[in-house]
N, C-alpha and C positions, 0 to 999 in steps of 0.2 A: 503494501499499501504505500504510495506516495502523492504528495500534489505538486500539479502540474505548474500553480501559481504559487511563489513563495509569500505568504500571508503578513499583514502587517504585524502580527504580534510576536512573528519570528524574527523576523528584521529589528523591533522593538527590542528584544531580547538580547540581539547581540549587534548593536548599532556601530561598533568598529570595523565590522563586517560590510566589505564594497559588494550592494546585491544588485544594484541597477545605475547605469550612469545619468548625471543631472544635467540633461539636454530636453528641448522642445524640439531638436530637430529633427527629421526625419531618417536616424540613426539607429541603427541596431547591432549591437557586439556579441557575434558569435561565438561561441568557444568548444573546445572538443577536448574531450579528457582522456585517456589511457593511453594513447599512441607512443610512437608511433607504430602500426603494422602492416606489414607487406600488401598491398593492395588498396587495403583499407583507408590507408591516410592517403595513399594516391590519388585514389576515386575521391576524397575529400579537395585534395588541391585543384585535384582536373576542374572539377562542379564548381568550385570556389573561382577559378581562373575566365569560367564562363559567363560569370556576372560580375568581374572584377572588383571582386569582393575580398578584402581581408579577415582574418580571424587571429583566435588564440588560442594555441595549443597548449595545455594543460599536460607537461610530457613525464610519464613514468623511466627513473634513470636507467631502470635494466631494460626497460623498450630500448631506449636510446643508444644503450651500449652494445646490442645486439644487431638493432638497423641503423648503422649511421647513417648509411645513405638516403636513407627517407628522410631523417632528421636535417639532413644536411639539404632536402628540398624544401621543408619548411622555411630555413633560413631563404634560400636561395629566392624564394617567392614571398620573400618580405613580409611572413606573419611573423605574430609577436609568439614568445614562447614563455612557458610559466612552470613553476616547478609542482609537481603533484607527489611528491617524495620517489624516494628511489623504488622501493617496493610495495607500492599501494597500501601502505600502513593506515589503519585504522587507528585514531586517535584515542578513542574510548578503550580498546583494550591493549594500548602498548602504553609501556612505561616514559614518561616524560623524555628521561636521557636519550633512552633508544629513537624515540621519533626525532629528537632534533637531531640527532644524528644522523638519521635517514635521510633527513632533510638537505642536509649538509652535503653528504653522500651523492647525492642529485644533484646538486649546485656543480658539484665536482666533474659530473657525466655531460652536463648540460654544456659548463663552459661558455655560455652568454652572460653578459650582464643584464640581469631580471630581478626586478624586488615584485614579482608576483606570484602568488602560492593559493593553491588550492587544495583544500585537505581532500583525502578520497572519502569518499560516502559523506562529504560536508560534514565529518566529525573531527571533532579537536577539544580538549580539554579547556578550562578556561587558565590553567595554568600553563599550557602549552602557548595558546593563543597569548597571551601576556606577554612571553617571549618571542614567538615569532613577528607579532605585527609591530616590535619596535624598530623592523628595519624591510618589513614586508609589507605589501598589500595583502590581505584575505580578500580573493574574489571568490562569492557565491553566485548566485544568480537567482534572475526573478523569473525566467521561466525554463522550467525541466521537461524537456521533450518527451522524457519515459521510453526515451529508443532502444535502451537495455531490457525492458519487461517483457516478458512472452507472453503476458496479463493481456497485453493492448495490440489492437491489431495494428498494421501501417497508416490505414485511414485516420485512425485514433490519435497516432500520434504527429500523424500531419495536422489535422483539426484542433487539438489541443494548441499546440504549438502557436499556429496561427491566431487562435483564438484568446492568448493572453499577451503576445509581442505587442510592443508599444513604444515609441520612443524611447531610447536612451536601456530598452532592455538587455540585459547580459542573457543571452539564451544557451543552453547548457544541451548537447549534443556529444556522443561516446565516438571516435575510433577506434572502436576495439571490436573482435569477433562476436560477442555475445549482441552488440547491438546495430551488428553490419547491415541485415536487412529492413529493420526498420529505419535507419538512420539513412540508407540508401534509396529507400522510398521518398520518404519527407526533405531530405534537403535541399534536391532540386527543385522540388515543388514550392518548398517554402521560400526558398532566394527570389523563385520565379512571379510568388504573389506579392511578395513587397517592393520586388524591383518594377513590377506594375505600378505601384502605388507611390513609386519616388522615392523608396528608401535606397542608402545607401549601407553599406554592410563595412565596420572600423572593426580594427585590432586596437587593443587597450594599451596603454604606453606604459612600456617595461621599465622606466621610472619615472 
């Protein structure tokens, strides 16, 4: 069970996290978690290029280590990069020292200057966030596509994403094997819909 749209009370409970961007311009901030993955991340890059769209990729360090050529394609296409830990760690189930070390391990693997961080599953403890937010922006989301869920159809994934997106929305998709079917259906249609409404698709600033 998950919410496609982050409610106000959740945002109020974590006011230091970034849930959407403060703009009235017709801009949407697409983000992708869990890559890079062969074929899937490349599909995303190719699809974004068709719409002259930029996005932010929250990469798992271990996947970057395994697929450096695909990670380089993200950089070559001028997409923004964020840290998603080295091993996709659930902060609620991980001791602080190990969690923070895993973030640093991901930093070393990424080897790019970025202060963007997204906690896997959106889960981190208060003590972890107090340390992380000292020198990083903790990026959450305004719209959760739900592409990872086997309980929703491709059409529902698209419909819910379109329904809740608005100017300044940070929209979360996944470039992962688990999410591939829903994402590959929804993403090009989402881009087409909002392009026709005059929206642009922007990357988050890495500093």
